[in-house]
All heavy atoms as a GROMACS GRO file, in nm:
protein
  619
    1MET      N    1  -0.986  -0.112   3.962
    1MET     CA    2  -1.072  -0.060   3.857
    1MET      C    3  -1.037  -0.128   3.724
    1MET      O    4  -0.922  -0.147   3.692
    1MET     CB    5  -1.052   0.091   3.843
    1MET     CG    6  -1.138   0.150   3.733
    1MET     SD    7  -1.112   0.325   3.704
    1MET     CE    8  -1.127   0.394   3.863
    2ASN      N    9  -1.139  -0.166   3.651
    2ASN     CA   10  -1.122  -0.229   3.520
    2ASN      C   11  -1.080  -0.121   3.421
    2ASN      O   12  -1.154  -0.026   3.397
    2ASN     CB   13  -1.256  -0.292   3.481
    2ASN     CG   14  -1.247  -0.373   3.353
    2ASN    OD1   15  -1.150  -0.363   3.279
    2ASN    ND2   16  -1.347  -0.452   3.329
    3THR      N   17  -0.962  -0.135   3.361
    3THR     CA   18  -0.913  -0.028   3.274
    3THR      C   19  -0.993  -0.015   3.145
    3THR      O   20  -0.994   0.093   3.086
    3THR     CB   21  -0.764  -0.051   3.241
    3THR    OG1   22  -0.748  -0.182   3.184
    3THR    CG2   23  -0.677  -0.037   3.364
    4ILE      N   24  -1.062  -0.119   3.103
    4ILE     CA   25  -1.146  -0.105   2.983
    4ILE      C   26  -1.260  -0.008   3.012
    4ILE      O   27  -1.300   0.069   2.925
    4ILE     CB   28  -1.197  -0.240   2.930
    4ILE    CG1   29  -1.253  -0.222   2.789
    4ILE    CG2   30  -1.300  -0.302   3.023
    4ILE    CD1   31  -1.277  -0.351   2.715
    5THR      N   32  -1.310  -0.007   3.134
    5THR     CA   33  -1.416   0.088   3.168
    5THR      C   34  -1.363   0.231   3.164
    5THR      O   35  -1.437   0.322   3.127
    5THR     CB   36  -1.483   0.058   3.303
    5THR    OG1   37  -1.385   0.058   3.405
    5THR    CG2   38  -1.556  -0.074   3.301
    6VAL      N   39  -1.239   0.251   3.200
    6VAL     CA   40  -1.179   0.384   3.191
    6VAL      C   41  -1.176   0.429   3.045
    6VAL      O   42  -1.210   0.544   3.013
    6VAL     CB   43  -1.035   0.384   3.251
    6VAL    CG1   44  -0.964   0.514   3.222
    6VAL    CG2   45  -1.041   0.355   3.400
    7ARG      N   46  -1.140   0.339   2.955
    7ARG     CA   47  -1.136   0.374   2.812
    7ARG      C   48  -1.278   0.397   2.758
    7ARG      O   49  -1.299   0.488   2.677
    7ARG     CB   50  -1.061   0.267   2.734
    7ARG     CG   51  -0.911   0.267   2.765
    7ARG     CD   52  -0.831   0.174   2.675
    7ARG     NE   53  -0.857   0.034   2.699
    7ARG     CZ   54  -0.800  -0.037   2.795
    7ARG    NH1   55  -0.714   0.018   2.880
    7ARG    NH2   56  -0.828  -0.165   2.810
    8ILE      N   57  -1.374   0.318   2.802
    8ILE     CA   58  -1.513   0.339   2.760
    8ILE      C   59  -1.561   0.475   2.809
    8ILE      O   60  -1.624   0.550   2.734
    8ILE     CB   61  -1.603   0.225   2.810
    8ILE    CG1   62  -1.574   0.097   2.731
    8ILE    CG2   63  -1.751   0.263   2.799
    8ILE    CD1   64  -1.645  -0.027   2.782
    9ARG      N   65  -1.529   0.511   2.931
    9ARG     CA   66  -1.568   0.644   2.982
    9ARG      C   67  -1.505   0.754   2.899
    9ARG      O   68  -1.570   0.854   2.870
    9ARG     CB   69  -1.525   0.657   3.129
    9ARG     CG   70  -1.607   0.572   3.222
    9ARG     CD   71  -1.552   0.575   3.362
    9ARG     NE   72  -1.623   0.473   3.441
    9ARG     CZ   73  -1.581   0.430   3.558
    9ARG    NH1   74  -1.470   0.478   3.611
    9ARG    NH2   75  -1.650   0.338   3.623
   10GLU      N   76  -1.380   0.735   2.862
   10GLU     CA   77  -1.314   0.834   2.777
   10GLU      C   78  -1.388   0.853   2.645
   10GLU      O   79  -1.412   0.964   2.600
   10GLU     CB   80  -1.168   0.792   2.753
   10GLU     CG   81  -1.090   0.891   2.671
   10GLU     CD   82  -0.944   0.849   2.652
   10GLU    OE1   83  -0.897   0.752   2.715
   10GLU    OE2   84  -0.877   0.915   2.570
   11ILE      N   85  -1.425   0.741   2.584
   11ILE     CA   86  -1.501   0.746   2.457
   11ILE      C   87  -1.634   0.817   2.478
   11ILE      O   88  -1.668   0.910   2.405
   11ILE     CB   89  -1.524   0.605   2.402
   11ILE    CG1   90  -1.393   0.542   2.358
   11ILE    CG2   91  -1.625   0.607   2.286
   11ILE    CD1   92  -1.399   0.392   2.336
   12PHE      N   93  -1.710   0.774   2.579
   12PHE     CA   94  -1.842   0.830   2.603
   12PHE      C   95  -1.831   0.980   2.630
   12PHE      O   96  -1.913   1.058   2.581
   12PHE     CB   97  -1.910   0.760   2.719
   12PHE     CG   98  -1.962   0.622   2.689
   12PHE    CD1   99  -2.026   0.548   2.785
   12PHE    CD2  100  -1.949   0.564   2.563
   12PHE    CE1  101  -2.075   0.421   2.760
   12PHE    CE2  102  -1.998   0.437   2.536
   12PHE     CZ  103  -2.062   0.366   2.634
   13ASN      N  104  -1.732   1.022   2.708
   13ASN     CA  105  -1.716   1.164   2.737
   13ASN      C  106  -1.681   1.244   2.611
   13ASN      O  107  -1.727   1.358   2.595
   13ASN     CB  108  -1.612   1.186   2.845
   13ASN     CG  109  -1.661   1.146   2.982
   13ASN    OD1  110  -1.778   1.159   3.014
   13ASN    ND2  111  -1.571   1.094   3.064
   14LYS      N  112  -1.601   1.187   2.523
   14LYS     CA  113  -1.561   1.257   2.400
   14LYS      C  114  -1.674   1.271   2.300
   14LYS      O  115  -1.672   1.360   2.216
   14LYS     CB  116  -1.442   1.188   2.335
   14LYS     CG  117  -1.314   1.212   2.409
   14LYS     CD  118  -1.195   1.153   2.336
   14LYS     CE  119  -1.072   1.183   2.418
   14LYS     NZ  120  -0.954   1.200   2.337
   15THR      N  121  -1.774   1.184   2.308
   15THR     CA  122  -1.885   1.195   2.212
   15THR      C  123  -1.968   1.318   2.237
   15THR      O  124  -2.025   1.374   2.144
   15THR     CB  125  -1.979   1.072   2.217
   15THR    OG1  126  -2.048   1.071   2.342
   15THR    CG2  127  -1.906   0.942   2.192
   16GLY      N  128  -1.978   1.360   2.360
   16GLY     CA  129  -2.063   1.473   2.396
   16GLY      C  130  -2.211   1.434   2.400
   16GLY      O  131  -2.296   1.520   2.421
   17ASP      N  132  -2.242   1.307   2.383
   17ASP     CA  133  -2.381   1.259   2.385
   17ASP      C  134  -2.425   1.233   2.529
   17ASP      O  135  -2.343   1.203   2.615
   17ASP     CB  136  -2.396   1.130   2.304
   17ASP     CG  137  -2.375   1.150   2.156
   17ASP    OD1  138  -2.392   1.264   2.107
   17ASP    OD2  139  -2.343   1.051   2.088
   18SER      N  140  -2.554   1.240   2.550
   18SER     CA  141  -2.610   1.206   2.681
   18SER      C  142  -2.608   1.054   2.698
   18SER      O  143  -2.593   0.979   2.601
   18SER     CB  144  -2.753   1.257   2.693
   18SER     OG  145  -2.838   1.181   2.609
   19GLN      N  146  -2.626   1.012   2.821
   19GLN     CA  147  -2.631   0.868   2.847
   19GLN      C  148  -2.749   0.804   2.773
   19GLN      O  149  -2.738   0.692   2.722
   19GLN     CB  150  -2.640   0.842   2.997
   19GLN     CG  151  -2.509   0.877   3.067
   19GLN     CD  152  -2.512   0.853   3.216
   19GLN    OE1  153  -2.605   0.794   3.271
   19GLN    NE2  154  -2.411   0.900   3.285
   20SER      N  155  -2.861   0.874   2.764
   20SER     CA  156  -2.976   0.822   2.690
   20SER      C  157  -2.946   0.807   2.541
   20SER      O  158  -2.984   0.708   2.479
   20SER     CB  159  -3.097   0.914   2.708
   20SER     OG  160  -3.140   0.911   2.842
   21GLN      N  161  -2.878   0.905   2.485
   21GLN     CA  162  -2.840   0.897   2.343
   21GLN      C  163  -2.746   0.780   2.319
   21GLN      O  164  -2.762   0.705   2.222
   21GLN     CB  165  -2.774   1.026   2.296
   21GLN     CG  166  -2.869   1.143   2.287
   21GLN     CD  167  -2.796   1.274   2.268
   21GLN    OE1  168  -2.700   1.304   2.338
   21GLN    NE2  169  -2.843   1.352   2.172
   22LEU      N  170  -2.646   0.764   2.404
   22LEU     CA  171  -2.553   0.652   2.390
   22LEU      C  172  -2.626   0.519   2.404
   22LEU      O  173  -2.598   0.426   2.328
   22LEU     CB  174  -2.442   0.663   2.495
   22LEU     CG  175  -2.342   0.776   2.474
   22LEU    CD1  176  -2.259   0.798   2.599
   22LEU    CD2  177  -2.254   0.748   2.353
   23ALA      N  178  -2.719   0.512   2.497
   23ALA     CA  179  -2.795   0.388   2.517
   23ALA      C  180  -2.873   0.352   2.391
   23ALA      O  181  -2.875   0.236   2.349
   23ALA     CB  182  -2.889   0.402   2.636
   24ARG      N  183  -2.935   0.452   2.327
   24ARG     CA  184  -3.011   0.426   2.203
   24ARG      C  185  -2.919   0.377   2.093
   24ARG      O  186  -2.950   0.280   2.023
   24ARG     CB  187  -3.083   0.553   2.156
   24ARG     CG  188  -3.222   0.567   2.211
   24ARG     CD  189  -3.300   0.677   2.141
   24ARG     NE  190  -3.240   0.809   2.153
   24ARG     CZ  191  -3.250   0.888   2.258
   24ARG    NH1  192  -3.320   0.849   2.362
   24ARG    NH2  193  -3.193   1.006   2.259
   25VAL      N  194  -2.806   0.443   2.075
   25VAL     CA  195  -2.711   0.404   1.970
   25VAL      C  196  -2.661   0.262   1.990
   25VAL      O  197  -2.648   0.185   1.895
   25VAL     CB  198  -2.592   0.504   1.963
   25VAL    CG1  199  -2.480   0.452   1.877
   25VAL    CG2  200  -2.638   0.640   1.913
   26LEU      N  201  -2.634   0.227   2.114
   26LEU     CA  202  -2.575   0.097   2.145
   26LEU      C  203  -2.679  -0.011   2.177
   26LEU      O  204  -2.643  -0.126   2.204
   26LEU     CB  205  -2.478   0.111   2.263
   26LEU     CG  206  -2.358   0.202   2.234
   26LEU    CD1  207  -2.280   0.229   2.362
   26LEU    CD2  208  -2.269   0.142   2.126
   27ASN      N  209  -2.806   0.027   2.175
   27ASN     CA  210  -2.915  -0.067   2.202
   27ASN      C  211  -2.902  -0.134   2.339
   27ASN      O  212  -2.913  -0.257   2.352
   27ASN     CB  213  -2.926  -0.171   2.089
   27ASN     CG  214  -3.061  -0.240   2.088
   27ASN    OD1  215  -3.162  -0.181   2.125
   27ASN    ND2  216  -3.062  -0.365   2.047
   28VAL      N  217  -2.874  -0.051   2.438
   28VAL     CA  218  -2.869  -0.096   2.577
   28VAL      C  219  -2.955  -0.001   2.659
   28VAL      O  220  -2.999   0.102   2.610
   28VAL     CB  221  -2.724  -0.101   2.632
   28VAL    CG1  222  -2.641  -0.203   2.557
   28VAL    CG2  223  -2.658   0.036   2.628
   29SER      N  224  -2.974  -0.031   2.784
   29SER     CA  225  -3.054   0.056   2.870
   29SER      C  226  -2.968   0.175   2.918
   29SER      O  227  -2.846   0.162   2.932
   29SER     CB  228  -3.108  -0.020   2.991
   29SER     OG  229  -3.001  -0.051   3.078
   30PRO      N  230  -3.034   0.287   2.943
   30PRO     CA  231  -2.960   0.399   3.003
   30PRO      C  232  -2.896   0.362   3.137
   30PRO      O  233  -2.788   0.411   3.170
   30PRO     CB  234  -3.068   0.508   3.022
   30PRO     CG  235  -3.169   0.477   2.917
   30PRO     CD  236  -3.172   0.325   2.907
   31ALA      N  237  -2.960   0.270   3.210
   31ALA     CA  238  -2.903   0.225   3.337
   31ALA      C  239  -2.769   0.154   3.316
   31ALA      O  240  -2.678   0.167   3.398
   31ALA     CB  241  -3.001   0.134   3.411
   32TYR      N  242  -2.756   0.078   3.207
   32TYR     CA  243  -2.631   0.010   3.176
   32TYR      C  244  -2.522   0.111   3.143
   32TYR      O  245  -2.408   0.098   3.187
   32TYR     CB  246  -2.653  -0.089   3.063
   32TYR     CG  247  -2.533  -0.179   3.034
   32TYR    CD1  248  -2.472  -0.252   3.134
   32TYR    CD2  249  -2.484  -0.191   2.906
   32TYR    CE1  250  -2.364  -0.335   3.108
   32TYR    CE2  251  -2.376  -0.274   2.877
   32TYR     CZ  252  -2.317  -0.346   2.979
   32TYR     OH  253  -2.210  -0.427   2.953
   33VAL      N  254  -2.557   0.213   3.066
   33VAL     CA  255  -2.460   0.319   3.035
   33VAL      C  256  -2.418   0.389   3.164
   33VAL      O  257  -2.300   0.413   3.187
   33VAL     CB  258  -2.516   0.420   2.932
   33VAL    CG1  259  -2.423   0.538   2.914
   33VAL    CG2  260  -2.543   0.351   2.798
   34TRP      N  261  -2.516   0.418   3.251
   34TRP     CA  262  -2.484   0.480   3.379
   34TRP      C  263  -2.387   0.393   3.459
   34TRP      O  264  -2.289   0.444   3.515
   34TRP     CB  265  -2.612   0.503   3.460
   34TRP     CG  266  -2.584   0.572   3.591
   34TRP    CD1  267  -2.584   0.706   3.613
   34TRP    CD2  268  -2.550   0.510   3.716
   34TRP    NE1  269  -2.551   0.730   3.744
   34TRP    CE2  270  -2.530   0.611   3.810
   34TRP    CE3  271  -2.535   0.377   3.755
   34TRP    CZ2  272  -2.494   0.585   3.942
   34TRP    CZ3  273  -2.500   0.352   3.887
   34TRP    CH2  274  -2.480   0.455   3.978
   35LYS      N  275  -2.413   0.264   3.461
   35LYS     CA  276  -2.325   0.172   3.536
   35LYS      C  277  -2.182   0.178   3.481
   35LYS      O  278  -2.086   0.184   3.558
   35LYS     CB  279  -2.378   0.029   3.531
   35LYS     CG  280  -2.296  -0.069   3.610
   35LYS     CD  281  -2.355  -0.208   3.610
   35LYS     CE  282  -2.266  -0.302   3.693
   35LYS     NZ  283  -2.319  -0.435   3.699
   36LEU      N  284  -2.168   0.177   3.349
   36LEU     CA  285  -2.036   0.185   3.290
   36LEU      C  286  -1.964   0.315   3.324
   36LEU      O  287  -1.843   0.317   3.343
   36LEU     CB  288  -2.044   0.170   3.137
   36LEU     CG  289  -2.080   0.032   3.086
   36LEU    CD1  290  -2.118   0.037   2.939
   36LEU    CD2  291  -1.964  -0.065   3.109
   37MET      N  292  -2.042   0.421   3.334
   37MET     CA  293  -1.983   0.552   3.362
   37MET      C  294  -1.952   0.573   3.510
   37MET      O  295  -1.867   0.656   3.543
   37MET     CB  296  -2.079   0.663   3.315
   37MET     CG  297  -2.099   0.668   3.166
   37MET     SD  298  -1.951   0.713   3.074
   37MET     CE  299  -1.933   0.885   3.120
   38ASN      N  300  -2.016   0.499   3.596
   38ASN     CA  301  -2.007   0.530   3.739
   38ASN      C  302  -1.961   0.419   3.831
   38ASN      O  303  -1.924   0.447   3.946
   38ASN     CB  304  -2.144   0.580   3.789
   38ASN     CG  305  -2.181   0.710   3.722
   38ASN    OD1  306  -2.125   0.813   3.754
   38ASN    ND2  307  -2.273   0.704   3.628
   39LYS      N  308  -1.963   0.296   3.786
   39LYS     CA  309  -1.925   0.184   3.873
   39LYS      C  310  -1.792   0.124   3.825
   39LYS      O  311  -1.779   0.085   3.709
   39LYS     CB  312  -2.033   0.075   3.872
   39LYS     CG  313  -2.165   0.119   3.928
   39LYS     CD  314  -2.154   0.134   4.077
   39LYS     CE  315  -2.289   0.161   4.137
   39LYS     NZ  316  -2.283   0.170   4.281
   40ASP      N  317  -1.698   0.117   3.916
   40ASP     CA  318  -1.566   0.064   3.878
   40ASP      C  319  -1.566  -0.086   3.854
   40ASP      O  320  -1.476  -0.138   3.793
   40ASP     CB  321  -1.464   0.099   3.988
   40ASP     CG  322  -1.435   0.248   3.993
   40ASP    OD1  323  -1.459   0.318   3.892
   40ASP    OD2  324  -1.390   0.295   4.098
   41ASP      N  325  -1.669  -0.156   3.901
   41ASP     CA  326  -1.675  -0.300   3.881
   41ASP      C  327  -1.755  -0.341   3.757
   41ASP      O  328  -1.782  -0.459   3.736
   41ASP     CB  329  -1.730  -0.370   4.005
   41ASP     CG  330  -1.875  -0.332   4.033
   41ASP    OD1  331  -1.925  -0.233   3.975
   41ASP    OD2  332  -1.938  -0.402   4.115
   42ALA      N  333  -1.794  -0.243   3.674
   42ALA     CA  334  -1.870  -0.273   3.553
   42ALA      C  335  -1.785  -0.359   3.460
   42ALA      O  336  -1.664  -0.339   3.447
   42ALA     CB  337  -1.911  -0.145   3.482
   43ASN      N  338  -1.848  -0.456   3.399
   43ASN     CA  339  -1.778  -0.549   3.310
   43ASN      C  340  -1.851  -0.552   3.176
   43ASN      O  341  -1.948  -0.625   3.161
   43ASN     CB  342  -1.772  -0.688   3.373
   43ASN     CG  343  -1.676  -0.778   3.298
   43ASN    OD1  344  -1.591  -0.732   3.224
   43ASN    ND2  345  -1.692  -0.907   3.318
   44PRO      N  346  -1.805  -0.473   3.077
   44PRO     CA  347  -1.876  -0.466   2.950
   44PRO      C  348  -1.870  -0.598   2.873
   44PRO      O  349  -1.770  -0.669   2.876
   44PRO     CB  350  -1.801  -0.355   2.874
   44PRO     CG  351  -1.665  -0.352   2.935
   44PRO     CD  352  -1.685  -0.390   3.079
   45SER      N  353  -1.979  -0.628   2.806
   45SER     CA  354  -1.985  -0.752   2.727
   45SER      C  355  -1.906  -0.736   2.598
   45SER      O  356  -1.877  -0.625   2.553
   45SER     CB  357  -2.131  -0.783   2.693
   45SER     OG  358  -2.182  -0.684   2.604
   46ASN      N  359  -1.872  -0.850   2.539
   46ASN     CA  360  -1.804  -0.847   2.410
   46ASN      C  361  -1.888  -0.777   2.305
   46ASN      O  362  -1.838  -0.703   2.222
   46ASN     CB  363  -1.769  -0.988   2.362
   46ASN     CG  364  -1.648  -1.043   2.432
   46ASN    OD1  365  -1.553  -0.971   2.462
   46ASN    ND2  366  -1.650  -1.172   2.462
   47ARG      N  367  -2.019  -0.801   2.309
   47ARG     CA  368  -2.110  -0.737   2.212
   47ARG      C  369  -2.104  -0.586   2.226
   47ARG      O  370  -2.100  -0.514   2.128
   47ARG     CB  371  -2.253  -0.786   2.231
   47ARG     CG  372  -2.349  -0.728   2.127
   47ARG     CD  373  -2.494  -0.757   2.161
   47ARG     NE  374  -2.537  -0.682   2.276
   47ARG     CZ  375  -2.601  -0.565   2.270
   47ARG    NH1  376  -2.628  -0.509   2.156
   47ARG    NH2  377  -2.638  -0.503   2.380
   48LEU      N  378  -2.103  -0.536   2.351
   48LEU     CA  379  -2.098  -0.392   2.372
   48LEU      C  380  -1.968  -0.334   2.318
   48LEU      O  381  -1.968  -0.231   2.250
   48LEU     CB  382  -2.113  -0.356   2.520
   48LEU     CG  383  -2.105  -0.206   2.544
   48LEU    CD1  384  -2.231  -0.137   2.491
   48LEU    CD2  385  -2.083  -0.173   2.689
   49ILE      N  386  -1.858  -0.401   2.343
   49ILE     CA  387  -1.729  -0.354   2.294
   49ILE      C  388  -1.730  -0.347   2.141
   49ILE      O  389  -1.689  -0.248   2.081
   49ILE     CB  390  -1.616  -0.446   2.344
   49ILE    CG1  391  -1.602  -0.432   2.496
   49ILE    CG2  392  -1.484  -0.414   2.273
   49ILE    CD1  393  -1.518  -0.538   2.561
   50GLU      N  394  -1.782  -0.451   2.077
   50GLU     CA  395  -1.791  -0.452   1.931
   50GLU      C  396  -1.884  -0.342   1.881
   50GLU      O  397  -1.854  -0.273   1.783
   50GLU     CB  398  -1.840  -0.588   1.883
   50GLU     CG  399  -1.738  -0.698   1.906
   50GLU     CD  400  -1.794  -0.838   1.891
   50GLU    OE1  401  -1.914  -0.854   1.859
   50GLU    OE2  402  -1.717  -0.935   1.911
   51ASP      N  403  -1.997  -0.321   1.949
   51ASP     CA  404  -2.090  -0.217   1.909
   51ASP      C  405  -2.032  -0.077   1.924
   51ASP      O  406  -2.054   0.010   1.841
   51ASP     CB  407  -2.221  -0.227   1.988
   51ASP     CG  408  -2.310  -0.340   1.941
   51ASP    OD1  409  -2.281  -0.400   1.834
   51ASP    OD2  410  -2.407  -0.371   2.010
   52ILE      N  411  -1.957  -0.055   2.030
   52ILE     CA  412  -1.891   0.075   2.048
   52ILE      C  413  -1.800   0.102   1.928
   52ILE      O  414  -1.802   0.212   1.870
   52ILE     CB  415  -1.811   0.080   2.180
   52ILE    CG1  416  -1.907   0.086   2.299
   52ILE    CG2  417  -1.715   0.198   2.182
   52ILE    CD1  418  -1.840   0.069   2.434
   53CYS      N  419  -1.723   0.003   1.889
   53CYS     CA  420  -1.630   0.021   1.778
   53CYS      C  421  -1.700   0.035   1.644
   53CYS      O  422  -1.650   0.104   1.555
   53CYS     CB  423  -1.530  -0.095   1.776
   53CYS     SG  424  -1.426  -0.098   1.924
   54GLU      N  425  -1.815  -0.027   1.631
   54GLU     CA  426  -1.890  -0.022   1.506
   54GLU      C  427  -1.979   0.101   1.494
   54GLU      O  428  -1.991   0.160   1.388
   54GLU     CB  429  -1.975  -0.149   1.492
   54GLU     CG  430  -2.058  -0.155   1.367
   54GLU     CD  431  -1.977  -0.162   1.238
   54GLU    OE1  432  -1.865  -0.215   1.241
   54GLU    OE2  433  -2.026  -0.113   1.136
   55LYS      N  434  -2.041   0.140   1.605
   55LYS     CA  435  -2.147   0.241   1.598
   55LYS      C  436  -2.110   0.381   1.644
   55LYS      O  437  -2.181   0.476   1.614
   55LYS     CB  438  -2.267   0.192   1.681
   55LYS     CG  439  -2.328   0.065   1.627
   55LYS     CD  440  -2.442   0.017   1.714
   55LYS     CE  441  -2.504  -0.111   1.659
   55LYS     NZ  442  -2.614  -0.156   1.744
   56ILE      N  443  -2.003   0.394   1.721
   56ILE     CA  444  -1.967   0.526   1.772
   56ILE      C  445  -1.850   0.582   1.692
   56ILE      O  446  -1.749   0.516   1.672
   56ILE     CB  447  -1.932   0.519   1.922
   56ILE    CG1  448  -2.057   0.486   2.001
   56ILE    CG2  449  -1.869   0.650   1.969
   56ILE    CD1  450  -2.040   0.483   2.150
   57MET      N  451  -1.871   0.706   1.647
   57MET     CA  452  -1.765   0.776   1.576
   57MET      C  453  -1.741   0.909   1.647
   57MET      O  454  -1.834   0.974   1.694
   57MET     CB  455  -1.805   0.800   1.432
   57MET     CG  456  -1.815   0.671   1.352
   57MET     SD  457  -1.853   0.697   1.179
   57MET     CE  458  -1.697   0.756   1.120
   58ILE      N  459  -1.615   0.948   1.656
   58ILE     CA  460  -1.577   1.075   1.714
   58ILE      C  461  -1.497   1.150   1.609
   58ILE      O  462  -1.395   1.099   1.561
   58ILE     CB  463  -1.495   1.055   1.844
   58ILE    CG1  464  -1.577   0.977   1.946
   58ILE    CG2  465  -1.448   1.190   1.898
   58ILE    CD1  466  -1.500   0.935   2.068
   59SER      N  467  -1.546   1.266   1.572
   59SER     CA  468  -1.483   1.346   1.466
   59SER      C  469  -1.466   1.265   1.339
   59SER      O  470  -1.363   1.272   1.271
   59SER     CB  471  -1.348   1.401   1.513
   59SER     OG  472  -1.364   1.483   1.625
   60GLY      N  473  -1.567   1.181   1.308
   60GLY     CA  474  -1.564   1.102   1.186
   60GLY      C  475  -1.474   0.981   1.190
   60GLY      O  476  -1.451   0.917   1.088
   61LYS      N  477  -1.421   0.947   1.308
   61LYS     CA  478  -1.330   0.833   1.320
   61LYS      C  479  -1.392   0.725   1.407
   61LYS      O  480  -1.452   0.753   1.510
   61LYS     CB  481  -1.198   0.878   1.382
   61LYS     CG  482  -1.125   0.981   1.300
   61LYS     CD  483  -1.001   1.026   1.374
   61LYS     CE  484  -0.931   1.136   1.297
   61LYS     NZ  485  -0.819   1.189   1.374
   62LYS      N  486  -1.372   0.601   1.366
   62LYS     CA  487  -1.416   0.486   1.446
   62LYS      C  488  -1.313   0.452   1.552
   62LYS      O  489  -1.194   0.478   1.537
   62LYS     CB  490  -1.442   0.365   1.356
   62LYS     CG  491  -1.566   0.378   1.275
   62LYS     CD  492  -1.604   0.246   1.211
   62LYS     CE  493  -1.739   0.259   1.144
   62LYS     NZ  494  -1.785   0.130   1.094
   63ILE      N  495  -1.360   0.386   1.656
   63ILE     CA  496  -1.274   0.344   1.768
   63ILE      C  497  -1.201   0.216   1.730
   63ILE      O  498  -1.257   0.123   1.673
   63ILE     CB  499  -1.360   0.320   1.894
   63ILE    CG1  500  -1.444   0.443   1.930
   63ILE    CG2  501  -1.272   0.276   2.012
   63ILE    CD1  502  -1.366   0.569   1.957
   64ASN      N  503  -1.075   0.210   1.764
   64ASN     CA  504  -0.989   0.095   1.741
   64ASN      C  505  -1.022  -0.012   1.848
   64ASN      O  506  -1.000   0.013   1.968
   64ASN     CB  507  -0.842   0.139   1.750
   64ASN     CG  508  -0.744   0.026   1.733
   64ASN    OD1  509  -0.778  -0.090   1.734
   64ASN    ND2  510  -0.619   0.063   1.716
   65GLU      N  511  -1.074  -0.125   1.807
   65GLU     CA  512  -1.114  -0.228   1.902
   65GLU      C  513  -0.995  -0.280   1.982
   65GLU      O  514  -1.008  -0.308   2.102
   65GLU     CB  515  -1.184  -0.343   1.831
   65GLU     CG  516  -1.244  -0.444   1.926
   65GLU     CD  517  -1.330  -0.549   1.859
   65GLU    OE1  518  -1.374  -0.530   1.744
   65GLU    OE2  519  -1.353  -0.652   1.925
   66ASN      N  520  -0.879  -0.293   1.921
   66ASN     CA  521  -0.762  -0.339   1.993
   66ASN      C  522  -0.727  -0.242   2.107
   66ASN      O  523  -0.698  -0.282   2.218
   66ASN     CB  524  -0.642  -0.357   1.900
   66ASN     CG  525  -0.523  -0.414   1.973
   66ASN    OD1  526  -0.529  -0.521   2.030
   66ASN    ND2  527  -0.412  -0.339   1.972
   67TRP      N  528  -0.733  -0.111   2.077
   67TRP     CA  529  -0.705  -0.012   2.180
   67TRP      C  530  -0.809  -0.023   2.293
   67TRP      O  531  -0.773  -0.019   2.410
   67TRP     CB  532  -0.708   0.130   2.121
   67TRP     CG  533  -0.702   0.234   2.228
   67TRP    CD1  534  -0.590   0.281   2.290
   67TRP    CD2  535  -0.812   0.302   2.289
   67TRP    NE1  536  -0.624   0.373   2.387
   67TRP    CE2  537  -0.760   0.388   2.386
   67TRP    CE3  538  -0.949   0.298   2.269
   67TRP    CZ2  539  -0.840   0.470   2.465
   67TRP    CZ3  540  -1.030   0.381   2.348
   67TRP    CH2  541  -0.976   0.465   2.444
   68LEU      N  542  -0.935  -0.036   2.256
   68LEU     CA  543  -1.039  -0.043   2.357
   68LEU      C  544  -1.021  -0.164   2.448
   68LEU      O  545  -1.031  -0.154   2.570
   68LEU     CB  546  -1.178  -0.047   2.292
   68LEU     CG  547  -1.298  -0.051   2.386
   68LEU    CD1  548  -1.292   0.062   2.489
   68LEU    CD2  549  -1.427  -0.047   2.307
   69ARG      N  550  -0.987  -0.276   2.391
   69ARG     CA  551  -0.972  -0.398   2.471
   69ARG      C  552  -0.841  -0.401   2.552
   69ARG      O  553  -0.838  -0.449   2.664
   69ARG     CB  554  -0.976  -0.522   2.381
   69ARG     CG  555  -1.115  -0.549   2.326
   69ARG     CD  556  -1.114  -0.678   2.242
   69ARG     NE  557  -1.243  -0.701   2.179
   69ARG     CZ  558  -1.344  -0.763   2.239
   69ARG    NH1  559  -1.333  -0.806   2.362
   69ARG    NH2  560  -1.458  -0.782   2.173
   70THR      N  561  -0.732  -0.350   2.494
   70THR     CA  562  -0.600  -0.367   2.556
   70THR      C  563  -0.532  -0.238   2.602
   70THR      O  564  -0.440  -0.243   2.682
   70THR     CB  565  -0.504  -0.437   2.459
   70THR    OG1  566  -0.475  -0.350   2.350
   70THR    CG2  567  -0.559  -0.569   2.410
   71GLY      N  568  -0.574  -0.126   2.545
   71GLY     CA  569  -0.506   0.000   2.573
   71GLY      C  570  -0.385   0.022   2.484
   71GLY      O  571  -0.318   0.124   2.496
   72GLU      N  572  -0.358  -0.071   2.393
   72GLU     CA  573  -0.243  -0.060   2.305
   72GLU      C  574  -0.280   0.002   2.173
   72GLU      O  575  -0.389  -0.024   2.121
   72GLU     CB  576  -0.180  -0.198   2.282
   72GLU     CG  577  -0.129  -0.262   2.409
   72GLU     CD  578  -0.080  -0.405   2.388
   72GLU    OE1  579  -0.086  -0.454   2.274
   72GLU    OE2  580  -0.040  -0.466   2.488
   73GLY      N  581  -0.190   0.082   2.116
   73GLY     CA  582  -0.214   0.144   1.986
   73GLY      C  583  -0.292   0.273   1.998
   73GLY      O  584  -0.305   0.330   2.108
   74ASP      N  585  -0.343   0.320   1.887
   74ASP     CA  586  -0.417   0.446   1.882
   74ASP      C  587  -0.564   0.423   1.916
   74ASP      O  588  -0.620   0.318   1.886
   74ASP     CB  589  -0.408   0.507   1.743
   74ASP     CG  590  -0.266   0.552   1.706
   74ASP    OD1  591  -0.194   0.594   1.798
   74ASP    OD2  592  -0.230   0.544   1.589
   75MET      N  593  -0.626   0.525   1.969
   75MET     CA  594  -0.767   0.520   2.004
   75MET      C  595  -0.853   0.503   1.879
   75MET      O  596  -0.955   0.435   1.881
   75MET     CB  597  -0.808   0.647   2.077
   75MET     CG  598  -0.953   0.655   2.117
   75MET     SD  599  -0.983   0.812   2.201
   75MET     CE  600  -1.140   0.779   2.275
   76PHE      N  601  -0.811   0.567   1.770
   76PHE     CA  602  -0.891   0.567   1.648
   76PHE      C  603  -0.826   0.483   1.540
   76PHE      O  604  -0.705   0.468   1.534
   76PHE     CB  605  -0.908   0.710   1.596
   76PHE     CG  606  -0.973   0.802   1.695
   76PHE    CD1  607  -0.901   0.899   1.759
   76PHE    CD2  608  -1.108   0.790   1.724
   76PHE    CE1  609  -0.961   0.984   1.852
   76PHE    CE2  610  -1.169   0.874   1.815
   76PHE     CZ  611  -1.095   0.971   1.879
   77LEU      N  612  -0.911   0.431   1.451
   77LEU     CA  613  -0.861   0.360   1.333
   77LEU      C  614  -0.806   0.460   1.234
   77LEU      O  615  -0.848   0.571   1.226
   77LEU     CB  616  -0.973   0.278   1.268
   77LEU     CG  617  -1.022   0.159   1.349
   77LEU    CD1  618  -1.140   0.094   1.279
   77LEU    CD2  619  -0.912   0.058   1.371
   0.00000   0.00000   0.00000
């Protein structure tokens, strides 16, 4: 399993948003969000990773791109 997808799932679950809402925010299809949430072989693009860090906030905090990519450091900036 790709560990970055595990971290993306963690972020998506913490937002409390539906897959359709996340798809709109990230400008991707709901099917792509579903794939990230359900398929272990999903491989997120660099653009998606950057968009998650830029566009998704949880409790007013942005996601730390280094954490998302590597698992190192804090989840939030």
